[in-house]
N, C-alpha and C positions, 0 to 999 in steps of 0.2 A: 634420855629424855622422860620426864614424868608428866602423864597426862592428868588434865584435870576437868572438871565438869564443863566449862566453855569449850575445851578442845573436843570433848565427846559430842556436844552439840553441834559444833562445826563440821565434824566428821559425818554425823547422821543426816544434817539438813539437805544436802544434795540428794540424798537417797529417798528423802520425804520431803519434797520441795514445798509442798502446801501444808506441811504439819506444824502443829505447836509442840515445841519440844523443851522439856525442863530437864534438868540434870542436877545432882549434887553428889560430892563424894567426901569421904573421910579417908585420906590416904589413897589406896588403890581399890577401895570398895565404893562402887557406884550405885546410885539410884537413878533411873532414867523414866520419864514419862513421855511417851509419843502419842499425840492426839492427831489421828489421820483418817480420812474418809476411806482409804484403801483397806482399812480393817473391817469395813462394813461386810456382814455375812461370814467372817472368818472365826474360827474357835479360838480361845485364849491362846492355846498351844501354837497354833499357826501364826498368830500375831507375834508372840514372843520369839519364834523361830525366824521370822522376817526381820527383826532387829538383831537377834543373837548372831544369825548368818553373816552379818555384816562386820561385827566386831570380833568374830572368832579369832582372827589372826593377832588381834590386839590382846585378847585374853591368852592365847597361846604364848605371846611374848612376855607375859607377866606384868605388863603395864596396868592392865585391869585383873585384879584378883577374883573379884565377886561382883556380879551384875544383877541388880533387881530391876526387872522391866515391868512397867505398867503400861500397856497398849491399848488405847481407847479410841472409840469412834467419837467424832464431834458430839453427838447426841448423849452418848454416855458421859462425857466430860461435862456438858451442860447440866445433866442430871445431878452429877456429883457437885458441882457448884451451888446448885439449887438447894441441895440438902445440907449445906453447911451453915 
């Protein structure tokens, strides 16, 4: 089975039930953005580990070859939107 962006969102959403999640992929290389209040007060590496830890088995299986994670708080996301 080959994973796509929608599959990744569906996989992550139960772990971040209140999050806004976007994903895109080219083949088995993925970009994912998770906007969730649980990232408040956490360093960037801690946020990425929270996401990476969930998909470790999928990466090990080879379904995901590369994963670029953008983990933001709702406030950071709002600021990004305002600056565009």
